[in-house]
Backbone as a printed PyTorch tensor [residue, N CA C, xyz], in Angstrom:
tensor([[[138.8390, 124.7940, 124.7400],
         [140.0060, 124.0980, 125.3380],
         [139.1540, 122.9190, 126.1200]],

        [[138.0320, 122.8630, 126.6730],
         [137.3830, 121.9290, 127.4080],
         [137.3160, 120.5830, 126.6460]],

        [[136.9280, 120.5140, 125.3020],
         [136.9050, 119.3170, 124.5310],
         [138.2660, 118.5990, 124.3650]],

        [[139.2790, 119.5090, 124.2190],
         [140.5980, 119.0290, 124.1210],
         [141.0840, 118.4300, 125.5210]],

        [[140.6440, 119.0920, 126.4930],
         [141.0220, 118.8280, 128.0900],
         [140.6990, 117.2840, 128.2730]],

        [[139.3960, 117.1530, 127.7200],
         [138.8060, 115.6730, 128.0510],
         [139.7020, 114.5620, 127.2730]],

        [[140.0480, 114.8360, 126.1950],
         [140.8550, 113.8850, 125.3980],
         [142.2860, 113.8270, 126.1920]],

        [[142.8330, 114.9930, 126.4270],
         [144.3550, 114.7140, 127.2920],
         [144.1680, 114.0290, 128.4960]],

        [[142.8470, 114.3220, 129.2720],
         [142.9230, 113.5660, 130.5290],
         [142.5620, 112.0860, 130.4860]],

        [[141.9830, 111.5700, 129.4280],
         [141.7470, 110.2540, 129.0320],
         [143.0990, 109.6120, 128.6340]],

        [[143.7470, 110.4330, 128.0920],
         [145.2220, 109.7890, 127.4330],
         [146.1580, 109.6540, 128.6890]],

        [[146.1550, 110.5510, 129.7320],
         [146.7230, 110.4110, 130.7410],
         [146.5610, 109.0960, 131.6760]],

        [[145.2170, 108.7020, 131.5060],
         [144.8980, 107.6700, 132.2130],
         [145.5100, 106.3620, 131.7420]],

        [[145.8760, 106.4010, 130.5460],
         [146.5500, 105.2280, 129.8880],
         [148.0500, 105.4560, 129.5700]],

        [[148.5230, 106.6070, 129.7540],
         [149.9540, 107.1350, 129.3000],
         [150.8990, 107.0240, 130.2240]],

        [[152.1690, 107.0080, 129.9190],
         [153.3830, 107.2530, 130.8850],
         [153.5960, 108.7930, 130.9780]],

        [[154.8940, 109.1380, 130.9570],
         [155.5200, 110.5870, 131.0950],
         [154.8610, 111.3920, 129.6450]],

        [[154.5800, 112.5570, 130.1140],
         [154.0220, 113.4520, 128.9760],
         [154.8620, 114.8150, 129.0570]],

        [[154.6690, 115.5880, 128.0600],
         [155.2430, 117.0350, 127.9310],
         [154.3150, 117.8650, 127.7570]],

        [[154.3970, 119.0720, 128.0470],
         [153.4330, 120.0710, 127.7760],
         [154.2710, 121.4640, 127.4410]],

        [[153.3500, 122.4000, 126.6540],
         [153.8610, 123.6970, 126.4150],
         [152.7450, 124.6250, 126.2200]],

        [[153.1840, 125.8410, 126.6040],
         [152.1680, 126.9920, 126.3760],
         [152.2960, 127.2170, 124.8170]],

        [[151.2450, 127.2250, 124.1440],
         [151.3260, 127.5790, 122.6730],
         [150.5420, 129.1170, 122.3860]],

        [[149.9060, 129.5070, 123.3840],
         [149.3210, 130.6980, 123.3590],
         [148.9640, 131.4540, 124.5450]],

        [[149.0350, 132.6560, 124.7040],
         [148.8250, 133.3920, 125.9640],
         [148.2180, 134.5550, 125.7680]],

        [[146.8690, 134.8230, 126.3960],
         [146.2960, 136.2630, 126.2040],
         [145.8430, 136.7100, 127.7630]],

        [[145.5070, 137.7350, 127.6240],
         [145.1480, 138.4080, 128.9540],
         [143.9670, 137.7190, 129.7540]],

        [[143.0990, 136.9110, 129.0410],
         [142.0760, 136.1960, 129.5490],
         [142.3110, 134.6850, 129.6660]],

        [[143.3560, 134.2820, 129.3940],
         [143.6810, 132.7960, 129.4830],
         [144.7860, 132.4360, 128.6350]],

        [[144.9460, 131.0680, 128.4140],
         [146.0230, 130.4480, 127.8030],
         [145.6650, 129.1250, 127.1790]],

        [[146.4460, 128.6750, 126.3240],
         [146.2930, 127.3470, 125.6030],
         [147.5110, 126.6100, 125.7950]],

        [[147.4470, 125.4190, 126.1560],
         [148.5720, 124.3810, 126.4510],
         [148.2640, 123.2350, 125.4340]],

        [[149.4470, 122.7060, 124.8880],
         [149.2890, 121.4630, 124.0080],
         [150.1480, 120.5370, 124.9280]],

        [[149.5920, 119.3460, 125.2530],
         [150.1870, 118.3180, 125.9470],
         [150.2560, 116.9970, 125.0270]],

        [[151.2040, 116.3320, 125.0160],
         [151.2780, 115.0140, 124.2390],
         [151.8140, 114.1500, 125.1330]],

        [[151.2410, 112.7570, 124.8990],
         [151.6120, 111.5240, 125.4880],
         [151.7180, 110.3800, 124.6580]],

        [[152.5900, 109.3680, 124.7290],
         [152.6360, 108.2980, 124.0950],
         [151.7530, 107.2340, 124.8100]],

        [[150.7190, 106.6280, 124.1190],
         [149.9010, 105.6660, 124.8270],
         [149.9990, 104.2360, 124.1180]],

        [[150.3810, 103.4620, 125.0340],
         [150.7850, 102.1260, 124.6470],
         [149.5000, 101.1770, 124.6900]],

        [[148.5010, 101.6770, 123.7740],
         [147.1870, 100.9540, 123.7580],
         [146.5760, 101.1940, 122.4030]],

        [[145.6500, 100.4310, 122.2400],
         [144.9500, 100.4820, 120.8080],
         [144.0830, 101.6570, 120.9980]],

        [[143.5390, 102.2020, 119.6860],
         [142.5010, 103.3560, 119.7040],
         [141.2670, 102.8870, 120.3640]],

        [[141.1190, 101.3220, 120.2310],
         [139.6080, 100.9340, 120.7480],
         [139.8830, 100.8240, 122.2790]],

        [[140.9180, 100.5280, 122.9330],
         [141.2720, 100.6550, 124.3050],
         [141.0180, 101.8990, 124.8350]],

        [[141.6360, 102.9680, 124.0930],
         [141.6630, 104.2280, 124.6400],
         [140.2410, 104.8580, 124.5870]],

        [[139.6230, 104.4300, 123.4280],
         [138.2420, 104.9210, 123.5020],
         [137.2460, 104.3270, 124.5890]],

        [[137.3470, 103.0170, 124.7650],
         [136.6240, 102.5370, 125.7760],
         [136.9530, 103.0330, 127.1870]],

        [[138.2260, 103.4210, 127.3400],
         [138.3990, 104.1540, 128.7220],
         [138.0290, 105.4570, 128.8170]],

        [[138.2790, 106.2280, 127.5900],
         [137.6080, 107.6180, 127.6300],
         [136.2130, 107.7630, 127.8240]],

        [[135.3930, 106.9940, 127.3340],
         [133.8750, 107.1840, 127.5640],
         [133.2350, 106.7830, 128.8580]],

        [[134.2200, 106.4300, 129.7330],
         [133.8070, 106.0090, 131.1620],
         [134.5580, 106.7840, 132.1920]],

        [[134.3230, 107.9680, 132.3220],
         [135.0240, 108.7410, 133.2080],
         [134.8900, 108.4840, 134.5440]],

        [[134.0280, 107.7800, 134.8470],
         [133.8640, 107.4280, 136.4410],
         [135.0540, 106.3830, 136.7730]],

        [[135.5520, 105.5970, 135.6420],
         [136.6930, 104.7380, 136.0630],
         [138.0950, 105.4530, 136.3310]],

        [[138.0780, 106.6980, 135.7260],
         [139.5280, 107.2450, 135.6500],
         [139.6120, 108.6320, 136.4100]],

        [[138.4070, 109.4250, 136.5130],
         [138.4320, 110.6740, 136.9310],
         [138.6840, 110.8420, 138.3050]],

        [[139.3510, 111.7750, 138.9010],
         [139.6960, 111.8960, 140.2740],
         [138.6300, 112.4000, 140.9350]],

        [[137.9460, 111.7980, 141.9580],
         [136.9120, 112.3000, 142.8110],
         [137.2650, 113.5960, 143.3140]],

        [[138.4130, 113.9140, 143.5630],
         [138.8310, 115.2900, 144.0800],
         [138.2950, 116.4070, 143.1710]],

        [[138.0810, 116.1750, 141.9550],
         [137.8080, 117.2720, 141.1230],
         [136.3610, 116.9080, 140.4420]],

        [[135.4410, 116.7900, 141.4330],
         [133.9470, 116.6750, 141.1820],
         [133.2440, 117.4150, 142.3640]],

        [[132.2390, 117.8820, 142.0570],
         [131.1830, 118.4550, 143.0860],
         [130.8310, 117.5770, 144.0830]],

        [[130.4380, 116.2710, 143.9430],
         [130.0220, 115.3690, 144.6660],
         [131.0580, 114.4500, 145.4780]],

        [[132.1850, 114.7900, 145.1420],
         [133.5910, 114.1600, 145.5960],
         [133.3150, 112.5230, 145.2960]],

        [[132.5890, 112.1470, 144.3250],
         [132.5130, 110.7390, 143.8160],
         [132.4970, 110.7190, 142.3610]],

        [[133.7380, 109.8660, 141.9600],
         [133.6610, 110.0200, 140.4460],
         [132.7800, 109.1020, 139.8750]],

        [[132.2990, 108.1420, 140.7360],
         [131.1970, 107.0780, 140.2070],
         [129.8730, 108.0640, 139.7200]],

        [[129.6320, 109.2440, 140.0880],
         [128.6280, 109.9360, 139.7280],
         [128.6580, 110.7430, 138.2650]],

        [[129.7680, 110.3590, 137.4970],
         [130.1420, 110.9610, 136.3350],
         [129.7520, 109.9690, 135.0790]],

        [[129.2350, 110.5130, 134.0900],
         [128.8630, 109.9230, 132.8890],
         [129.1840, 110.7770, 131.8920]],

        [[129.4500, 110.0610, 130.5380],
         [129.5910, 110.8050, 129.3440],
         [128.9030, 110.1060, 128.2780]],

        [[128.0530, 110.8000, 127.5100],
         [127.1890, 110.2320, 126.4940],
         [128.0000, 110.6520, 125.1410]],

        [[128.6060, 109.6210, 124.6490],
         [129.4960, 109.7580, 123.6010],
         [128.9280, 109.8020, 122.1980]],

        [[128.2550, 111.1470, 122.1800],
         [127.6140, 111.4590, 120.6480],
         [127.5080, 112.8480, 120.5380]],

        [[127.6120, 113.3810, 119.4490],
         [127.4230, 114.7990, 119.2630],
         [126.2280, 115.3240, 119.7390]],

        [[126.6080, 116.3630, 120.6090],
         [125.4070, 116.9360, 121.5030],
         [125.2410, 116.1460, 122.9310]],

        [[125.8280, 115.1950, 123.0280],
         [125.9830, 114.4360, 124.4510],
         [126.6210, 115.2740, 125.4960]],

        [[126.6640, 114.8550, 126.5780],
         [127.3600, 115.6930, 127.5670],
         [127.9140, 114.7820, 128.7050]],

        [[129.0430, 115.5200, 129.3500],
         [129.7530, 114.9550, 130.4210],
         [128.9110, 115.3480, 131.6510]],

        [[128.1190, 114.5310, 132.4290],
         [127.4390, 114.8690, 133.4200],
         [127.6420, 114.3460, 134.8270]],

        [[127.6020, 115.0110, 135.7490],
         [127.7750, 114.5010, 137.2860],
         [126.4710, 114.8310, 137.9990]],

        [[125.8870, 113.6970, 138.1730],
         [124.6790, 113.6210, 139.1740],
         [125.1790, 113.9790, 140.5660]],

        [[124.2840, 114.7040, 141.3850],
         [124.4910, 114.9760, 142.7640],
         [123.5720, 114.3010, 143.7110]],

        [[124.0720, 113.9830, 144.8320],
         [123.2210, 113.1880, 145.9820],
         [121.8720, 113.8330, 146.1710]],

        [[121.8010, 115.2470, 146.0250],
         [120.5620, 115.9240, 146.3370],
         [119.4170, 115.5890, 145.2290]],

        [[119.9880, 114.9330, 144.0300],
         [118.9900, 114.9660, 142.8740],
         [119.3240, 115.8480, 142.0370]],

        [[120.2860, 116.7770, 142.1180],
         [120.6630, 117.9000, 141.1320],
         [121.5130, 117.2200, 140.2080]],

        [[122.3300, 118.2160, 139.5650],
         [123.4390, 117.7300, 138.5530],
         [124.2810, 118.6880, 138.1650]],

        [[125.2830, 118.5370, 137.5250],
         [126.0530, 119.4680, 136.8220],
         [126.5410, 118.9360, 135.1900]],

        [[126.3160, 119.8130, 134.2620],
         [126.8700, 119.5350, 133.0590],
         [128.1830, 120.2180, 132.8270]],

        [[129.2040, 119.3390, 132.8300],
         [130.5320, 119.7780, 132.8670],
         [130.9580, 120.2520, 131.4540]],

        [[130.7120, 119.4180, 130.4050],
         [130.9850, 119.6620, 129.1230],
         [129.9800, 119.0840, 127.9440]],

        [[129.9810, 119.5320, 126.7390],
         [129.2140, 119.0120, 125.7810],
         [130.0640, 118.5480, 124.6800]],

        [[129.7410, 117.3260, 124.0760],
         [130.5090, 116.9420, 123.0830],
         [130.1220, 117.5920, 121.7390]],

        [[131.0820, 118.0600, 121.0570],
         [130.9060, 118.9290, 119.7560],
         [131.2280, 118.3010, 118.7310]],

        [[132.3010, 117.1900, 118.7010],
         [132.9680, 116.3620, 117.6330],
         [133.0100, 114.9680, 118.2350]],

        [[132.7820, 113.9360, 117.3320],
         [132.9240, 112.8030, 117.7330],
         [133.1700, 111.8300, 116.7130]],

        [[134.3280, 111.0190, 116.7140],
         [134.5720, 110.0730, 115.5220],
         [135.2900, 108.8910, 115.8520]],

        [[134.2660, 107.9500, 116.4890],
         [134.9000, 106.7810, 117.3620],
         [135.7020, 105.8670, 116.3350]],

        [[136.6520, 105.2380, 116.7730],
         [137.4600, 105.3880, 117.9820],
         [138.4510, 106.2960, 117.9360]],

        [[138.4250, 107.3890, 117.3980],
         [139.4170, 108.3650, 117.0780],
         [139.4580, 109.2980, 118.1810]]])
């Protein structure tokens, strides 16, 4: 779900109203499907997606600073947050990428 979540969150950065539905539910979790109409070109969405520091909420970071987030847009790349102490957090790993799709 985390790689899908990344795409959904980027879509919300550029989208208007969205709809969601639970498509699967198990004892240990669930899967949701969210859709949104984005009035932007694939290139614009892609350019926004790969810069999470510009659209991610600082409230959802360990450092409380979205500017500490980076995304390496390649297979094997990662969504990384650097911490003021010199440490860091790897939030996600890119497993599939086909820019600008």
